[in-house]
All heavy atoms as a GROMACS GRO file, in nm:
protein
  609
    1MET      N    1   0.147   0.005   2.105
    1MET     CA    2   0.066   0.090   2.018
    1MET      C    3  -0.007   0.000   1.919
    1MET      O    4   0.049  -0.096   1.867
    1MET     CB    5   0.159   0.187   1.945
    1MET     CG    6   0.088   0.278   1.849
    1MET     SD    7   0.195   0.401   1.773
    1MET     CE    8   0.211   0.516   1.908
    2LEU      N    9  -0.132   0.032   1.895
    2LEU     CA   10  -0.210  -0.044   1.798
    2LEU      C   11  -0.161  -0.018   1.656
    2LEU      O   12  -0.119   0.093   1.623
    2LEU     CB   13  -0.358  -0.006   1.808
    2LEU     CG   14  -0.430  -0.047   1.935
    2LEU    CD1   15  -0.572   0.007   1.934
    2LEU    CD2   16  -0.430  -0.198   1.950
    3SER      N   17  -0.170  -0.120   1.575
    3SER     CA   18  -0.133  -0.108   1.435
    3SER      C   19  -0.230  -0.016   1.362
    3SER      O   20  -0.351  -0.020   1.388
    3SER     CB   21  -0.136  -0.246   1.369
    3SER     OG   22  -0.127  -0.235   1.230
    4PRO      N   23  -0.180   0.065   1.268
    4PRO     CA   24  -0.270   0.151   1.190
    4PRO      C   25  -0.338   0.076   1.074
    4PRO      O   26  -0.406   0.137   0.992
    4PRO     CB   27  -0.177   0.260   1.138
    4PRO     CG   28  -0.043   0.198   1.134
    4PRO     CD   29  -0.040   0.098   1.246
    5CYS      N   30  -0.322  -0.054   1.070
    5CYS     CA   31  -0.383  -0.134   0.964
    5CYS      C   32  -0.534  -0.114   0.961
    5CYS      O   33  -0.600  -0.114   1.065
    5CYS     CB   34  -0.350  -0.282   0.986
    5CYS     SG   35  -0.423  -0.390   0.861
    6VAL      N   36  -0.588  -0.097   0.841
    6VAL     CA   37  -0.732  -0.082   0.823
    6VAL      C   38  -0.789  -0.198   0.740
    6VAL      O   39  -0.902  -0.190   0.692
    6VAL     CB   40  -0.768   0.054   0.758
    6VAL    CG1   41  -0.730   0.168   0.850
    6VAL    CG2   42  -0.700   0.069   0.622
    7ALA      N   43  -0.710  -0.304   0.725
    7ALA     CA   44  -0.751  -0.426   0.654
    7ALA      C   45  -0.795  -0.399   0.511
    7ALA      O   46  -0.890  -0.458   0.461
    7ALA     CB   47  -0.859  -0.499   0.732
    8ARG      N   48  -0.727  -0.306   0.444
    8ARG     CA   49  -0.751  -0.278   0.302
    8ARG      C   50  -0.616  -0.283   0.230
    8ARG      O   51  -0.579  -0.192   0.158
    8ARG     CB   52  -0.816  -0.141   0.285
    8ARG     CG   53  -0.956  -0.137   0.345
    8ARG     CD   54  -1.025  -0.005   0.324
    8ARG     NE   55  -1.034   0.028   0.183
    8ARG     CZ   56  -1.021   0.152   0.136
    8ARG    NH1   57  -0.997   0.253   0.217
    8ARG    NH2   58  -1.032   0.175   0.008
    9CYS      N   59  -0.542  -0.389   0.254
    9CYS     CA   60  -0.405  -0.401   0.207
    9CYS      C   61  -0.397  -0.409   0.055
    9CYS      O   62  -0.471  -0.482  -0.009
    9CYS     CB   63  -0.339  -0.524   0.266
    9CYS     SG   64  -0.340  -0.526   0.446
   10GLY      N   65  -0.307  -0.334   0.001
   10GLY     CA   66  -0.275  -0.334  -0.140
   10GLY      C   67  -0.161  -0.236  -0.159
   10GLY      O   68  -0.165  -0.125  -0.106
   11LEU      N   69  -0.059  -0.278  -0.228
   11LEU     CA   70   0.061  -0.196  -0.242
   11LEU      C   71   0.061  -0.117  -0.372
   11LEU      O   72   0.013  -0.164  -0.474
   11LEU     CB   73   0.186  -0.284  -0.238
   11LEU     CG   74   0.201  -0.372  -0.114
   11LEU    CD1   75   0.324  -0.460  -0.128
   11LEU    CD2   76   0.210  -0.289   0.012
   12ASN      N   77   0.118   0.004  -0.365
   12ASN     CA   78   0.140   0.079  -0.488
   12ASN      C   79   0.274   0.034  -0.547
   12ASN      O   80   0.338  -0.058  -0.496
   12ASN     CB   81   0.133   0.230  -0.465
   12ASN     CG   82   0.247   0.285  -0.382
   12ASN    OD1   83   0.344   0.217  -0.349
   12ASN    ND2   84   0.237   0.412  -0.346
   13ASP      N   85   0.318   0.097  -0.653
   13ASP     CA   86   0.442   0.056  -0.718
   13ASP      C   87   0.566   0.077  -0.632
   13ASP      O   88   0.671   0.020  -0.658
   13ASP     CB   89   0.460   0.130  -0.852
   13ASP     CG   90   0.365   0.078  -0.957
   13ASP    OD1   91   0.325  -0.040  -0.950
   13ASP    OD2   92   0.330   0.155  -1.048
   14GLU      N   93   0.554   0.161  -0.529
   14GLU     CA   94   0.667   0.187  -0.439
   14GLU      C   95   0.658   0.104  -0.311
   14GLU      O   96   0.731   0.129  -0.216
   14GLU     CB   97   0.673   0.336  -0.407
   14GLU     CG   98   0.698   0.421  -0.529
   14GLU     CD   99   0.677   0.569  -0.502
   14GLU    OE1  100   0.632   0.607  -0.392
   14GLU    OE2  101   0.706   0.648  -0.593
   15ASP      N  102   0.568   0.008  -0.308
   15ASP     CA  103   0.548  -0.082  -0.194
   15ASP      C  104   0.492  -0.015  -0.069
   15ASP      O  105   0.520  -0.056   0.043
   15ASP     CB  106   0.674  -0.162  -0.161
   15ASP     CG  107   0.700  -0.273  -0.260
   15ASP    OD1  108   0.606  -0.313  -0.332
   15ASP    OD2  109   0.815  -0.322  -0.267
   16TYR      N  110   0.412   0.091  -0.089
   16TYR     CA  111   0.338   0.152   0.021
   16TYR      C  112   0.196   0.098   0.015
   16TYR      O  113   0.136   0.091  -0.092
   16TYR     CB  114   0.335   0.304   0.011
   16TYR     CG  115   0.465   0.367   0.051
   16TYR    CD1  116   0.563   0.394  -0.044
   16TYR    CD2  117   0.491   0.398   0.185
   16TYR    CE1  118   0.684   0.451  -0.006
   16TYR    CE2  119   0.612   0.454   0.222
   16TYR     CZ  120   0.707   0.480   0.127
   16TYR     OH  121   0.827   0.535   0.164
   17CYS      N  122   0.142   0.062   0.131
   17CYS     CA  123   0.005   0.012   0.139
   17CYS      C  124  -0.091   0.129   0.119
   17CYS      O  125  -0.077   0.233   0.184
   17CYS     CB  126  -0.019  -0.053   0.275
   17CYS     SG  127  -0.188  -0.108   0.297
   18MET      N  128  -0.188   0.112   0.033
   18MET     CA  129  -0.284   0.218   0.008
   18MET      C  130  -0.399   0.215   0.108
   18MET      O  131  -0.491   0.296   0.100
   18MET     CB  132  -0.339   0.206  -0.135
   18MET     CG  133  -0.234   0.230  -0.243
   18MET     SD  134  -0.180   0.402  -0.253
   18MET     CE  135  -0.046   0.407  -0.139
   19GLY      N  136  -0.391   0.126   0.206
   19GLY     CA  137  -0.489   0.124   0.314
   19GLY      C  138  -0.439   0.202   0.434
   19GLY      O  139  -0.503   0.294   0.481
   20CYS      N  140  -0.317   0.168   0.481
   20CYS     CA  141  -0.264   0.233   0.601
   20CYS      C  142  -0.148   0.328   0.571
   20CYS      O  143  -0.105   0.402   0.659
   20CYS     CB  144  -0.218   0.127   0.702
   20CYS     SG  145  -0.073   0.032   0.651
   21PHE      N  146  -0.095   0.323   0.449
   21PHE     CA  147   0.012   0.412   0.401
   21PHE      C  148   0.149   0.383   0.463
   21PHE      O  149   0.237   0.467   0.460
   21PHE     CB  150  -0.027   0.560   0.417
   21PHE     CG  151  -0.155   0.589   0.345
   21PHE    CD1  152  -0.275   0.598   0.414
   21PHE    CD2  153  -0.157   0.600   0.207
   21PHE    CE1  154  -0.395   0.620   0.346
   21PHE    CE2  155  -0.275   0.622   0.138
   21PHE     CZ  156  -0.394   0.632   0.209
   22ARG      N  157   0.164   0.263   0.518
   22ARG     CA  158   0.297   0.222   0.563
   22ARG      C  159   0.369   0.150   0.449
   22ARG      O  160   0.306   0.088   0.363
   22ARG     CB  161   0.287   0.125   0.682
   22ARG     CG  162   0.238   0.190   0.810
   22ARG     CD  163   0.228   0.089   0.922
   22ARG     NE  164   0.124  -0.008   0.892
   22ARG     CZ  165   0.108  -0.123   0.959
   22ARG    NH1  166   0.190  -0.156   1.056
   22ARG    NH2  167   0.009  -0.205   0.927
   23HIS      N  168   0.501   0.157   0.450
   23HIS     CA  169   0.583   0.082   0.355
   23HIS      C  170   0.582  -0.064   0.400
   23HIS      O  171   0.567  -0.094   0.518
   23HIS     CB  172   0.727   0.137   0.354
   23HIS     CG  173   0.810   0.078   0.246
   23HIS    ND1  174   0.883  -0.036   0.262
   23HIS    CD2  175   0.828   0.117   0.117
   23HIS    CE1  176   0.945  -0.064   0.150
   23HIS    NE2  177   0.913   0.027   0.059
   24ILE      N  178   0.600  -0.155   0.306
   24ILE     CA  179   0.596  -0.297   0.340
   24ILE      C  180   0.697  -0.330   0.451
   24ILE      O  181   0.670  -0.411   0.539
   24ILE     CB  182   0.617  -0.387   0.216
   24ILE    CG1  183   0.590  -0.534   0.253
   24ILE    CG2  184   0.753  -0.365   0.155
   24ILE    CD1  185   0.586  -0.628   0.136
   25ASP      N  186   0.813  -0.264   0.449
   25ASP     CA  187   0.912  -0.290   0.554
   25ASP      C  188   0.859  -0.248   0.692
   25ASP      O  189   0.885  -0.315   0.792
   25ASP     CB  190   1.042  -0.216   0.525
   25ASP     CG  191   1.116  -0.269   0.403
   25ASP    OD1  192   1.072  -0.372   0.346
   25ASP    OD2  193   1.217  -0.209   0.365
   26GLU      N  194   0.784  -0.140   0.696
   26GLU     CA  195   0.726  -0.094   0.822
   26GLU      C  196   0.615  -0.188   0.869
   26GLU      O  197   0.599  -0.211   0.989
   26GLU     CB  198   0.671   0.048   0.806
   26GLU     CG  199   0.778   0.149   0.778
   26GLU     CD  200   0.726   0.283   0.730
   26GLU    OE1  201   0.612   0.289   0.675
   26GLU    OE2  202   0.798   0.382   0.746
   27ILE      N  203   0.542  -0.244   0.775
   27ILE     CA  204   0.435  -0.338   0.808
   27ILE      C  205   0.496  -0.466   0.866
   27ILE      O  206   0.454  -0.514   0.972
   27ILE     CB  207   0.349  -0.371   0.684
   27ILE    CG1  208   0.275  -0.246   0.636
   27ILE    CG2  209   0.251  -0.484   0.713
   27ILE    CD1  210   0.211  -0.259   0.499
   28VAL      N  211   0.596  -0.518   0.798
   28VAL     CA  212   0.659  -0.642   0.841
   28VAL      C  213   0.728  -0.627   0.976
   28VAL      O  214   0.721  -0.716   1.061
   28VAL     CB  215   0.759  -0.693   0.733
   28VAL    CG1  216   0.842  -0.808   0.784
   28VAL    CG2  217   0.684  -0.732   0.607
   29SER      N  218   0.791  -0.514   0.999
   29SER     CA  219   0.867  -0.496   1.124
   29SER      C  220   0.785  -0.434   1.237
   29SER      O  221   0.837  -0.413   1.347
   29SER     CB  222   0.990  -0.409   1.096
   29SER     OG  223   0.952  -0.278   1.059
   30TRP      N  224   0.656  -0.408   1.215
   30TRP     CA  225   0.573  -0.339   1.315
   30TRP      C  226   0.577  -0.408   1.451
   30TRP      O  227   0.597  -0.343   1.553
   30TRP     CB  228   0.429  -0.329   1.265
   30TRP     CG  229   0.343  -0.251   1.358
   30TRP    CD1  230   0.256  -0.301   1.452
   30TRP    CD2  231   0.335  -0.108   1.368
   30TRP    NE1  232   0.196  -0.199   1.518
   30TRP    CE2  233   0.243  -0.078   1.469
   30TRP    CE3  234   0.398  -0.003   1.302
   30TRP    CZ2  235   0.211   0.050   1.506
   30TRP    CZ3  236   0.366   0.126   1.338
   30TRP    CH2  237   0.274   0.152   1.438
   31ARG      N  238   0.559  -0.537   1.454
   31ARG     CA  239   0.551  -0.609   1.581
   31ARG      C  240   0.684  -0.609   1.657
   31ARG      O  241   0.683  -0.623   1.779
   31ARG     CB  242   0.503  -0.752   1.560
   31ARG     CG  243   0.359  -0.755   1.516
   31ARG     CD  244   0.298  -0.890   1.503
   31ARG     NE  245   0.388  -1.003   1.517
   31ARG     CZ  246   0.352  -1.127   1.510
   31ARG    NH1  247   0.227  -1.157   1.488
   31ARG    NH2  248   0.438  -1.225   1.523
   32THR      N  249   0.794  -0.593   1.589
   32THR     CA  250   0.923  -0.592   1.658
   32THR      C  251   0.976  -0.450   1.680
   32THR      O  252   1.081  -0.434   1.740
   32THR     CB  253   1.027  -0.674   1.579
   32THR    OG1  254   1.041  -0.620   1.448
   32THR    CG2  255   0.986  -0.821   1.572
   33SER      N  256   0.904  -0.350   1.631
   33SER     CA  257   0.944  -0.211   1.651
   33SER      C  258   0.903  -0.167   1.791
   33SER      O  259   0.800  -0.210   1.843
   33SER     CB  260   0.876  -0.120   1.549
   33SER     OG  261   0.916  -0.153   1.418
   34ASN      N  262   0.985  -0.080   1.850
   34ASN     CA  263   0.948  -0.028   1.981
   34ASN      C  264   0.844   0.083   1.964
   34ASN      O  265   0.814   0.127   1.853
   34ASN     CB  266   1.070   0.017   2.061
   34ASN     CG  267   1.144   0.132   1.996
   34ASN    OD1  268   1.085   0.226   1.945
   34ASN    ND2  269   1.276   0.126   1.999
   35GLU      N  270   0.790   0.129   2.075
   35GLU     CA  271   0.681   0.227   2.068
   35GLU      C  272   0.725   0.359   2.003
   35GLU      O  273   0.648   0.422   1.930
   35GLU     CB  274   0.624   0.253   2.208
   35GLU     CG  275   0.489   0.319   2.202
   35GLU     CD  276   0.414   0.311   2.333
   35GLU    OE1  277   0.414   0.205   2.396
   35GLU    OE2  278   0.354   0.413   2.370
   36ALA      N  279   0.849   0.400   2.027
   36ALA     CA  280   0.899   0.524   1.966
   36ALA      C  281   0.908   0.509   1.814
   36ALA      O  282   0.874   0.602   1.739
   36ALA     CB  283   1.036   0.560   2.023
   37GLN      N  284   0.952   0.393   1.766
   37GLN     CA  285   0.960   0.369   1.622
   37GLN      C  286   0.820   0.366   1.561
   37GLN      O  287   0.798   0.422   1.454
   37GLN     CB  288   1.033   0.237   1.595
   37GLN     CG  289   1.180   0.240   1.631
   37GLN     CD  290   1.242   0.102   1.632
   37GLN    OE1  291   1.183   0.005   1.679
   37GLN    NE2  292   1.364   0.092   1.581
   38GLN      N  293   0.728   0.302   1.630
   38GLN     CA  294   0.590   0.297   1.581
   38GLN      C  295   0.529   0.436   1.576
   38GLN      O  296   0.461   0.471   1.478
   38GLN     CB  297   0.506   0.206   1.670
   38GLN     CG  298   0.545   0.060   1.659
   38GLN     CD  299   0.471  -0.028   1.759
   38GLN    OE1  300   0.405   0.021   1.851
   38GLN    NE2  301   0.481  -0.158   1.740
   39ALA      N  302   0.555   0.517   1.678
   39ALA     CA  303   0.502   0.654   1.680
   39ALA      C  304   0.560   0.736   1.566
   39ALA      O  305   0.489   0.815   1.502
   39ALA     CB  306   0.532   0.720   1.814
   40ALA      N  307   0.689   0.717   1.537
   40ALA     CA  308   0.754   0.789   1.426
   40ALA      C  309   0.690   0.752   1.293
   40ALA      O  310   0.668   0.838   1.207
   40ALA     CB  311   0.903   0.760   1.425
   41ILE      N  312   0.658   0.625   1.276
   41ILE     CA  313   0.590   0.581   1.154
   41ILE      C  314   0.453   0.646   1.145
   41ILE      O  315   0.415   0.700   1.041
   41ILE     CB  316   0.580   0.427   1.150
   41ILE    CG1  317   0.719   0.364   1.132
   41ILE    CG2  318   0.485   0.381   1.039
   41ILE    CD1  319   0.723   0.213   1.158
   42CYS      N  320   0.378   0.641   1.254
   42CYS     CA  321   0.242   0.696   1.255
   42CYS      C  322   0.240   0.845   1.226
   42CYS      O  323   0.146   0.894   1.163
   42CYS     CB  324   0.175   0.666   1.388
   42CYS     SG  325   0.125   0.493   1.403
   43GLN      N  326   0.342   0.916   1.267
   43GLN     CA  327   0.349   1.060   1.240
   43GLN      C  328   0.361   1.089   1.091
   43GLN      O  329   0.320   1.195   1.045
   43GLN     CB  330   0.466   1.123   1.315
   43GLN     CG  331   0.444   1.135   1.463
   43GLN     CD  332   0.564   1.192   1.535
   43GLN    OE1  333   0.677   1.188   1.486
   43GLN    NE2  334   0.540   1.247   1.653
   44GLN      N  335   0.417   0.996   1.016
   44GLN     CA  336   0.436   1.016   0.872
   44GLN      C  337   0.312   0.983   0.789
   44GLN      O  338   0.301   1.023   0.673
   44GLN     CB  339   0.552   0.927   0.823
   44GLN     CG  340   0.685   0.960   0.886
   44GLN     CD  341   0.791   0.863   0.844
   44GLN    OE1  342   0.804   0.834   0.724
   44GLN    NE2  343   0.866   0.809   0.937
   45LEU      N  344   0.219   0.910   0.848
   45LEU     CA  345   0.106   0.858   0.771
   45LEU      C  346   0.014   0.965   0.712
   45LEU      O  347  -0.026   0.952   0.596
   45LEU     CB  348   0.028   0.756   0.854
   45LEU     CG  349   0.110   0.634   0.899
   45LEU    CD1  350   0.022   0.538   0.978
   45LEU    CD2  351   0.179   0.565   0.783
   46PRO      N  352  -0.021   1.072   0.784
   46PRO     CA  353  -0.108   1.174   0.721
   46PRO      C  354  -0.045   1.238   0.597
   46PRO      O  355  -0.114   1.260   0.497
   46PRO     CB  356  -0.128   1.277   0.833
   46PRO     CG  357  -0.108   1.200   0.959
   46PRO     CD  358   0.000   1.100   0.927
   47ALA      N  359   0.084   1.264   0.601
   47ALA     CA  360   0.152   1.322   0.484
   47ALA      C  361   0.154   1.224   0.368
   47ALA      O  362   0.135   1.262   0.251
   47ALA     CB  363   0.293   1.365   0.521
   48ARG      N  364   0.177   1.098   0.399
   48ARG     CA  365   0.176   0.996   0.293
   48ARG      C  366   0.036   0.983   0.233
   48ARG      O  367   0.022   0.970   0.112
   48ARG     CB  368   0.220   0.861   0.348
   48ARG     CG  369   0.366   0.855   0.382
   48ARG     CD  370   0.402   0.720   0.432
   48ARG     NE  371   0.539   0.715   0.480
   48ARG     CZ  372   0.588   0.615   0.550
   48ARG    NH1  373   0.513   0.510   0.578
   48ARG    NH2  374   0.713   0.617   0.590
   49LYS      N  375  -0.065   0.986   0.317
   49LYS     CA  376  -0.202   0.977   0.268
   49LYS      C  377  -0.230   1.089   0.169
   49LYS      O  378  -0.287   1.067   0.062
   49LYS     CB  379  -0.301   0.981   0.383
   49LYS     CG  380  -0.444   0.965   0.340
   49LYS     CD  381  -0.539   0.964   0.458
   49LYS     CE  382  -0.682   0.946   0.411
   49LYS     NZ  383  -0.776   0.937   0.522
   50ALA      N  384  -0.188   1.209   0.203
   50ALA     CA  385  -0.207   1.324   0.114
   50ALA      C  386  -0.128   1.306  -0.015
   50ALA      O  387  -0.175   1.338  -0.124
   50ALA     CB  388  -0.167   1.453   0.185
   51LEU      N  389  -0.006   1.256  -0.003
   51LEU     CA  390   0.081   1.236  -0.119
   51LEU      C  391   0.023   1.133  -0.216
   51LEU      O  392   0.027   1.151  -0.337
   51LEU     CB  393   0.220   1.191  -0.073
   51LEU     CG  394   0.323   1.163  -0.180
   51LEU    CD1  395   0.360   1.291  -0.254
   51LEU    CD2  396   0.447   1.100  -0.119
   52PHE      N  397  -0.034   1.026  -0.160
   52PHE     CA  398  -0.083   0.916  -0.244
   52PHE      C  399  -0.231   0.927  -0.276
   52PHE      O  400  -0.288   0.837  -0.337
   52PHE     CB  401  -0.056   0.782  -0.176
   52PHE     CG  402   0.089   0.749  -0.159
   52PHE    CD1  403   0.137   0.706  -0.037
   52PHE    CD2  404   0.178   0.762  -0.263
   52PHE    CE1  405   0.271   0.675  -0.020
   52PHE    CE2  406   0.312   0.732  -0.248
   52PHE     CZ  407   0.358   0.688  -0.125
   53GLU      N  408  -0.296   1.038  -0.238
   53GLU     CA  409  -0.439   1.052  -0.262
   53GLU      C  410  -0.470   1.033  -0.410
   53GLU      O  411  -0.404   1.091  -0.497
   53GLU     CB  412  -0.489   1.189  -0.216
   53GLU     CG  413  -0.638   1.199  -0.215
   53GLU     CD  414  -0.687   1.323  -0.144
   53GLU    OE1  415  -0.607   1.387  -0.072
   53GLU    OE2  416  -0.804   1.355  -0.160
   54GLY      N  417  -0.566   0.950  -0.437
   54GLY     CA  418  -0.604   0.922  -0.575
   54GLY      C  419  -0.529   0.804  -0.636
   54GLY      O  420  -0.566   0.756  -0.742
   55SER      N  421  -0.425   0.758  -0.568
   55SER     CA  422  -0.352   0.641  -0.615
   55SER      C  423  -0.433   0.515  -0.585
   55SER      O  424  -0.519   0.514  -0.498
   55SER     CB  425  -0.216   0.630  -0.546
   55SER     OG  426  -0.135   0.740  -0.577
   56GLU      N  427  -0.401   0.411  -0.657
   56GLU     CA  428  -0.473   0.286  -0.638
   56GLU      C  429  -0.377   0.175  -0.600
   56GLU      O  430  -0.257   0.184  -0.625
   56GLU     CB  431  -0.545   0.247  -0.768
   56GLU     CG  432  -0.654   0.344  -0.808
   56GLU     CD  433  -0.726   0.298  -0.933
   56GLU    OE1  434  -0.708   0.182  -0.973
   56GLU    OE2  435  -0.799   0.379  -0.990
   57ASN      N  436  -0.434   0.072  -0.541
   57ASN     CA  437  -0.356  -0.048  -0.514
   57ASN      C  438  -0.313  -0.108  -0.646
   57ASN      O  439  -0.394  -0.128  -0.735
   57ASN     CB  440  -0.440  -0.152  -0.438
   57ASN     CG  441  -0.486  -0.102  -0.304
   57ASN    OD1  442  -0.434  -0.006  -0.251
   57ASN    ND2  443  -0.585  -0.169  -0.249
   58GLN      N  444  -0.186  -0.133  -0.658
   58GLN     CA  445  -0.134  -0.192  -0.781
   58GLN      C  446  -0.100  -0.339  -0.763
   58GLN      O  447  -0.101  -0.415  -0.859
   58GLN     CB  448  -0.009  -0.116  -0.827
   58GLN     CG  449  -0.032   0.031  -0.854
   58GLN     CD  450  -0.127   0.054  -0.969
   58GLN    OE1  451  -0.118  -0.012  -1.071
   58GLN    NE2  452  -0.218   0.146  -0.953
   59HIS      N  453  -0.067  -0.376  -0.641
   59HIS     CA  454  -0.021  -0.512  -0.614
   59HIS      C  455  -0.082  -0.562  -0.484
   59HIS      O  456  -0.089  -0.487  -0.387
   59HIS     CB  457   0.131  -0.517  -0.602
   59HIS     CG  458   0.201  -0.447  -0.713
   59HIS    ND1  459   0.218  -0.504  -0.837
   59HIS    CD2  460   0.256  -0.324  -0.720
   59HIS    CE1  461   0.282  -0.417  -0.916
   59HIS    NE2  462   0.306  -0.308  -0.847
   60ILE      N  463  -0.118  -0.686  -0.482
   60ILE     CA  464  -0.166  -0.746  -0.359
   60ILE      C  465  -0.047  -0.768  -0.266
   60ILE      O  466   0.063  -0.801  -0.310
   60ILE     CB  467  -0.234  -0.881  -0.389
   60ILE    CG1  468  -0.361  -0.858  -0.471
   60ILE    CG2  469  -0.265  -0.958  -0.262
   60ILE    CD1  470  -0.424  -0.984  -0.524
   61LEU      N  471  -0.069  -0.747  -0.139
   61LEU     CA  472   0.036  -0.774  -0.041
   61LEU      C  473   0.042  -0.926  -0.024
   61LEU      O  474  -0.024  -0.985   0.061
   61LEU     CB  475   0.004  -0.706   0.093
   61LEU     CG  476   0.103  -0.724   0.205
   61LEU    CD1  477   0.245  -0.693   0.161
   61LEU    CD2  478   0.066  -0.638   0.323
   62SER      N  479   0.121  -0.988  -0.109
   62SER     CA  480   0.127  -1.134  -0.114
   62SER      C  481   0.226  -1.188  -0.011
   62SER      O  482   0.310  -1.116   0.043
   62SER     CB  483   0.171  -1.180  -0.253
   62SER     OG  484   0.305  -1.139  -0.276
   63ARG      N  485   0.213  -1.316   0.014
   63ARG     CA  486   0.307  -1.382   0.105
   63ARG      C  487   0.449  -1.372   0.052
   63ARG      O  488   0.543  -1.353   0.129
   63ARG     CB  489   0.266  -1.529   0.124
   63ARG     CG  490   0.361  -1.604   0.217
   63ARG     CD  491   0.291  -1.722   0.283
   63ARG     NE  492   0.378  -1.798   0.366
   63ARG     CZ  493   0.417  -1.765   0.488
   63ARG    NH1  494   0.376  -1.653   0.540
   63ARG    NH2  495   0.497  -1.842   0.559
   64ASP      N  496   0.467  -1.383  -0.078
   64ASP     CA  497   0.601  -1.372  -0.137
   64ASP      C  498   0.662  -1.235  -0.109
   64ASP      O  499   0.779  -1.225  -0.074
   64ASP     CB  500   0.597  -1.398  -0.288
   64ASP     CG  501   0.569  -1.544  -0.323
   64ASP    OD1  502   0.592  -1.630  -0.235
   64ASP    OD2  503   0.526  -1.570  -0.436
   65LYS      N  504   0.583  -1.129  -0.126
   65LYS     CA  505   0.633  -0.994  -0.097
   65LYS      C  506   0.667  -0.980   0.050
   65LYS      O  507   0.766  -0.919   0.088
   65LYS     CB  508   0.531  -0.888  -0.138
   65LYS     CG  509   0.543  -0.844  -0.281
   65LYS     CD  510   0.480  -0.707  -0.294
   65LYS     CE  511   0.508  -0.648  -0.429
   65LYS     NZ  512   0.636  -0.584  -0.440
   66TRP      N  513   0.582  -1.035   0.136
   66TRP     CA  514   0.605  -1.030   0.280
   66TRP      C  515   0.737  -1.099   0.314
   66TRP      O  516   0.820  -1.045   0.386
   66TRP     CB  517   0.489  -1.099   0.354
   66TRP     CG  518   0.503  -1.095   0.502
   66TRP    CD1  519   0.582  -1.175   0.579
   66TRP    CD2  520   0.438  -1.006   0.592
   66TRP    NE1  521   0.569  -1.142   0.711
   66TRP    CE2  522   0.480  -1.038   0.722
   66TRP    CE3  523   0.346  -0.903   0.576
   66TRP    CZ2  524   0.436  -0.971   0.835
   66TRP    CZ3  525   0.301  -0.836   0.689
   66TRP    CH2  526   0.346  -0.871   0.815
   67LEU      N  527   0.756  -1.220   0.262
   67LEU     CA  528   0.877  -1.296   0.292
   67LEU      C  529   1.002  -1.228   0.238
   67LEU      O  530   1.108  -1.230   0.302
   67LEU     CB  531   0.866  -1.439   0.238
   67LEU     CG  532   0.761  -1.526   0.307
   67LEU    CD1  533   0.747  -1.660   0.234
   67LEU    CD2  534   0.793  -1.546   0.454
   68ALA      N  535   0.991  -1.164   0.122
   68ALA     CA  536   1.105  -1.091   0.066
   68ALA      C  537   1.141  -0.972   0.155
   68ALA      O  538   1.260  -0.947   0.182
   68ALA     CB  539   1.074  -1.044  -0.076
   69ALA      N  540   1.042  -0.901   0.204
   69ALA     CA  541   1.068  -0.788   0.294
   69ALA      C  542   1.127  -0.838   0.425
   69ALA      O  543   1.220  -0.779   0.479
   69ALA     CB  544   0.939  -0.710   0.320
   70GLU      N  545   1.074  -0.948   0.476
   70GLU     CA  546   1.124  -1.004   0.601
   70GLU      C  547   1.271  -1.043   0.585
   70GLU      O  548   1.353  -1.017   0.673
   70GLU     CB  549   1.040  -1.126   0.636
   70GLU     CG  550   1.050  -1.171   0.778
   70GLU     CD  551   0.946  -1.277   0.809
   70GLU    OE1  552   0.941  -1.382   0.740
   70GLU    OE2  553   0.868  -1.253   0.902
   71ALA      N  554   1.307  -1.105   0.472
   71ALA     CA  555   1.445  -1.144   0.448
   71ALA      C  556   1.535  -1.020   0.437
   71ALA      O  557   1.647  -1.017   0.490
   71ALA     CB  558   1.453  -1.228   0.321
   72ARG      N  559   1.486  -0.918   0.368
   72ARG     CA  560   1.563  -0.795   0.352
   72ARG      C  561   1.589  -0.730   0.489
   72ARG      O  562   1.699  -0.685   0.518
   72ARG     CB  563   1.487  -0.700   0.258
   72ARG     CG  564   1.558  -0.573   0.225
   72ARG     CD  565   1.485  -0.490   0.120
   72ARG     NE  566   1.348  -0.458   0.156
   72ARG     CZ  567   1.240  -0.514   0.099
   72ARG    NH1  568   1.253  -0.604   0.005
   72ARG    NH2  569   1.118  -0.478   0.136
   73LEU      N  570   1.488  -0.728   0.573
   73LEU     CA  571   1.501  -0.668   0.705
   73LEU      C  572   1.592  -0.750   0.794
   73LEU      O  573   1.668  -0.695   0.874
   73LEU     CB  574   1.364  -0.651   0.770
   73LEU     CG  575   1.274  -0.548   0.702
   73LEU    CD1  576   1.134  -0.558   0.757
   73LEU    CD2  577   1.330  -0.408   0.719
   74THR      N  578   1.588  -0.882   0.781
   74THR     CA  579   1.675  -0.970   0.860
   74THR      C  580   1.820  -0.950   0.819
   74THR      O  581   1.909  -0.950   0.904
   74THR     CB  582   1.633  -1.117   0.840
   74THR    OG1  583   1.497  -1.131   0.879
   74THR    CG2  584   1.719  -1.210   0.921
   75ASP      N  585   1.844  -0.927   0.690
   75ASP     CA  586   1.981  -0.903   0.642
   75ASP      C  587   2.039  -0.775   0.696
   75ASP      O  588   2.160  -0.761   0.709
   75ASP     CB  589   1.985  -0.900   0.489
   75ASP     CG  590   1.964  -1.039   0.428
   75ASP    OD1  591   1.980  -1.140   0.501
   75ASP    OD2  592   1.931  -1.046   0.309
   76LYS      N  593   1.953  -0.676   0.731
   76LYS     CA  594   2.000  -0.548   0.785
   76LYS      C  595   2.055  -0.564   0.927
   76LYS      O  596   2.137  -0.487   0.971
   76LYS     CB  597   1.887  -0.446   0.787
   76LYS     CG  598   1.850  -0.394   0.652
   76LYS     CD  599   1.740  -0.290   0.664
   76LYS     CE  600   1.699  -0.236   0.529
   76LYS     NZ  601   1.591  -0.137   0.542
   77ASP      N  602   2.004  -0.665   0.999
   77ASP     CA  603   2.045  -0.686   1.139
   77ASP      C  604   2.181  -0.742   1.145
   77ASP      O  605   2.274  -0.756   1.126
   77ASP     CB  606   1.949  -0.782   1.211
   77ASP     CG  607   1.809  -0.723   1.220
   77ASP    OD1  608   1.796  -0.600   1.212
   77ASP    OD2  609   1.716  -0.802   1.236
   0.00000   0.00000   0.00000
């Protein structure tokens, strides 16, 4: 499944991207998620978009944030 990324990355205070509306953990794990997991994430995106409408990017999706999420996800395994 293609990524829902729209190349407008920026996180809100809850670490949801205001471009694609995925949580940073979902973004980091996208490539290793199976198609059913990816579909489940995509099903949530319209509701998140409506929930976050009018919100702005608060934080850049930095390498440090990416690595912290990656470490957190690796610890779950």
